[in-house]
C-alpha positions as CSV (number, residue, x, y, z in Angstrom):
1,X,-265.2,3.6,35.1
2,X,-268.8,3.2,36.0
3,X,-270.7,0.7,33.8
4,X,-274.3,1.0,32.8
5,X,-276.0,-1.0,35.5
6,X,-278.0,-0.5,38.6
7,X,-275.6,1.3,40.9
8,X,-274.9,4.7,42.3
9,X,-275.4,7.6,39.9
10,X,-274.4,11.2,40.9
11,X,-276.9,13.9,40.0
12,X,-274.2,16.6,40.0
13,X,-270.5,17.0,39.7
14,X,-268.6,17.4,42.9
15,X,-265.1,17.5,44.3
16,X,-263.8,16.8,47.8
17,X,-261.0,19.2,48.5
18,X,-258.3,18.2,51.0
19,X,-255.7,21.0,51.8
20,X,-253.9,19.0,54.5
21,X,-253.8,19.9,58.1
22,X,-253.9,23.6,57.5
23,X,-257.5,23.9,56.4
24,X,-260.6,21.6,56.9
25,X,-261.8,19.4,54.0
26,X,-264.3,21.2,51.8
27,X,-266.8,20.0,49.1
28,X,-267.5,21.8,45.9
29,X,-270.7,20.8,44.0
30,X,-271.6,22.1,40.5
31,X,-275.1,22.1,39.2
32,X,-276.3,21.6,35.7
33,X,-277.3,25.3,35.6
34,X,-273.7,26.4,36.3
35,X,-274.0,27.3,39.9
36,X,-271.2,26.3,42.3
37,X,-271.6,25.7,46.0
38,X,-268.9,25.0,48.6
39,X,-269.0,23.9,52.2
40,X,-266.6,22.9,54.9
41,X,-269.4,21.7,57.2
42,X,-268.5,18.2,58.3
43,X,-272.0,16.9,57.7
44,X,-271.8,18.1,54.0
45,X,-268.3,16.8,53.5
46,X,-269.3,13.4,55.0
47,X,-272.4,13.2,52.8
48,X,-270.4,13.7,49.6
49,X,-267.7,11.3,50.9
50,X,-270.4,8.6,51.1
51,X,-271.5,9.5,47.6
52,X,-267.9,9.1,46.4
53,X,-267.5,5.8,48.3
54,X,-270.6,4.5,46.7
55,X,-269.3,5.3,43.2
56,X,-266.0,3.7,43.9
57,X,-267.9,0.6,45.1
58,X,-269.8,0.4,41.8
59,X,-266.9,1.1,39.5
60,X,-265.3,-1.7,37.5
61,X,-262.1,-3.1,38.9
62,X,-259.0,-1.8,37.1
63,X,-258.4,-5.0,35.2
64,X,-261.9,-5.0,33.7
65,X,-262.0,-1.3,32.8
66,X,-260.2,-1.5,29.4
67,X,-262.6,-4.1,28.1
68,X,-265.8,-2.0,28.6
69,X,-265.1,0.7,26.0
70,X,-264.1,-2.0,23.5
71,X,-267.3,-3.9,24.1
72,X,-269.4,-0.8,23.9
73,X,-267.7,0.1,20.6
74,X,-268.6,-3.3,19.2
75,X,-272.2,-2.9,20.2
76,X,-272.5,0.4,18.3
């Protein structure tokens, strides 16, 4: 879970697809307008892998995750 604080924010949905050794990794990016693009170019896959790693680094640790929705609910 990504808290509301200064950290990485993705501007679009994406998935990094790994099909094992048979095929190269591929990234799929969805835009707000409904378009979908895919690429297996290593440069693009690496770019989205860095985005994913940045989100993981800004996420709450698992032990803190259950408290955030509870705290937000109290603030409403």
